[in-house]
C-alpha positions in Angstrom: 129.2 135.4 170.1 132.2 137.7 170.9 132.0 141.3 169.9 135.6 141.0 168.7 136.9 139.1 165.7 138.2 135.8 167.0 138.6 132.1 166.2 134.9 131.3 166.4 134.2 133.9 163.6 136.8 132.3 161.3 135.4 128.9 162.2 131.9 130.0 161.1 133.1 131.7 158.0 134.9 128.6 156.9 131.5 126.8 157.1 129.9 129.6 155.1 132.6 129.3 152.5 132.1 125.5 152.1 128.4 126.0 151.5 129.2 128.7 149.0 131.6 126.2 147.3 128.7 123.7 147.0 126.6 126.4 145.3 129.5 127.2 143.0 129.9 123.6 142.0 126.2 123.4 141.1 126.4 126.6 139.0 129.5 125.2 137.2 127.5 122.0 136.5 124.7 124.1 135.0 127.2 126.0 132.8 128.6 122.7 131.6 125.2 121.2 130.8 123.0 124.2 129.9 120.1 123.3 132.1 119.1 126.9 132.8 120.2 129.8 130.7 121.7 132.7 132.8 121.4 130.8 136.1 124.5 132.3 137.6 123.4 135.9 136.9 119.9 135.1 138.2 121.3 133.5 141.4 123.6 136.5 142.0 120.7 138.9 141.5 118.2 137.0 143.6 120.5 135.8 146.4 123.5 138.2 146.4 127.1 136.9 146.4 130.0 136.2 148.8 133.2 138.2 148.1 136.4 136.1 147.8 138.5 138.0 150.3 140.0 137.3 153.7 137.4 137.7 156.5 139.2 140.5 158.3 139.1 142.6 155.1 135.3 142.4 154.7 133.6 141.9 158.1 131.8 144.8 159.8 133.5 144.8 163.2 130.7 147.0 164.6 128.2 144.3 163.8 130.0 141.0 163.6 127.0 138.7 164.5 124.7 140.5 162.0 127.3 140.5 159.2 127.9 136.7 159.6 124.2 136.0 159.8 123.7 137.9 156.5 126.4 135.7 154.9 124.7 132.6 156.2 121.5 133.7 154.6 123.2 134.4 151.3 124.9 130.9 150.9 121.8 129.1 152.1 119.7 130.9 149.5 122.3 130.4 146.7 122.4 126.6 147.2 118.6 126.2 147.5 118.0 128.5 144.5 120.5 127.0 142.1 119.6 123.4 142.9 115.8 124.0 142.7 116.0 126.0 139.4 118.0 123.2 137.7 115.6 120.5 138.9 112.6 122.5 137.9 114.1 122.7 134.4 115.3 119.1 134.2 114.5 116.6 137.0 116.9 114.1 135.5 119.8 116.4 136.5 119.5 115.2 140.1 122.0 112.3 139.7 124.6 114.7 138.3 124.0 117.2 141.1 124.5 114.4 143.7 127.7 113.3 142.0 129.1 116.9 142.0 128.4 117.2 145.8 129.8 113.7 146.5 133.0 114.6 144.6 133.3 117.8 146.5 133.3 115.7 149.7 136.1 113.6 148.3 138.1 116.7 147.3 137.7 118.1 150.8 139.0 114.9 152.4 141.9 114.7 150.0 142.9 118.4 150.6 142.5 118.1 154.4 144.7 115.0 154.8 142.6 114.1 157.8 143.2 110.9 159.7 140.5 109.9 162.2 141.1 107.8 165.2 137.6 107.9 166.5 134.0 108.5 165.6 134.0 111.5 167.9 136.7 113.1 165.8 134.7 112.6 162.7 131.6 114.2 164.3 133.7 117.2 165.4 135.1 117.6 161.9 131.7 117.5 160.2 130.5 120.1 162.7 133.5 122.2 161.8 132.7 122.0 158.1 128.9 121.9 157.6 126.8 124.9 158.1 124.0 124.7 160.6 123.0 128.3 161.4 124.9 130.3 164.0 126.8 128.8 166.9 124.0 129.8 169.3 121.5 127.7 167.4 122.8 124.4 168.8 121.2 122.4 166.0 122.9 119.1 166.6 122.6 117.1 169.9 124.7 114.1 170.8 122.7 111.0 171.7 125.6 108.7 172.4 129.3 108.6 171.7 132.2 106.2 171.7 135.4 105.8 169.6 133.5 103.4 167.3 130.2 105.2 166.9 128.5 108.5 167.5 124.8 108.9 167.3 123.3 112.4 167.1 120.1 114.1 166.1 118.9 117.5 164.9 117.1 119.7 167.5 115.6 121.8 164.7 115.8 122.4 161.0 117.2 125.9 160.1 117.5 125.2 156.4 113.9 124.5 155.4 112.9 128.2 155.2 115.4 128.8 152.4 114.2 125.8 150.3 110.5 126.7 150.9 111.2 130.2 149.6 112.1 128.8 146.2 109.5 126.0 146.2 112.3 123.5 146.7 112.4 120.3 148.8 114.3 120.2 152.1 114.6 116.4 151.5 116.9 117.2 148.6 119.1 119.4 150.8 119.6 116.6 153.3 120.2 114.1 150.6 122.9 116.2 149.1 124.4 116.8 152.5 124.5 113.1 153.0 126.3 112.7 149.6 128.9 115.2 150.7 129.5 113.3 153.9 129.7 110.0 152.0 132.2 111.4 149.7 134.2 112.9 152.5 134.4 109.6 154.4 134.9 107.4 151.3 138.6 106.8 152.0 138.4 107.0 155.8 137.7 104.3 158.3 134.2 105.6 159.1 130.8 105.7 157.5 127.7 107.8 157.9 124.0 106.8 157.8 120.6 108.0 159.1 118.0 105.7 160.7 114.2 105.6 160.6 114.0 107.5 163.9 115.8 110.5 162.6 119.1 109.7 164.3 122.4 110.1 162.4 125.2 107.5 162.9 128.9 107.9 162.4 130.5 104.5 162.8 133.7 102.6 162.2 133.6 100.5 159.0 
């Protein structure tokens, strides 16, 4: 990653911000339903917070990579912590958590005004939005690609550590991620699914 602040750093920070927005949506759900008293304060204390400022006003330009990695860690922990705490208090909250993340996907699509001509464009957009570690991690690998369908797989899971730290389930993370994608693609010409072999499919409806 470049030693100077450039497009790739803004690209990564946008992904960090989206994951933080997911955690924020979960915390708002908790406040509206009173699953866990003081969850926001506990999440802030245990996981730290992301300031709501332009990247160039916050980033440590003497340690750009380290600063961004720290922010990745914060938002990963915030989402895992908030979701797990709520489900430990009330397992029946899961459907509402799913719905909140699904609706966030719908909101992102509506705000973006995206129009996709091909499955490859959808794949690139999801890669631009969803956090999968640092760019050097190369988490997703293309299996096949055409305008009608992209098939890809994960080369590693960089999220599980954060969920294990809070005694949460990584399966819940991936289920919520799929809900976000389903919401995002709801009004598009494409769908998303996973198969039994661990491959992910983006395909034309």
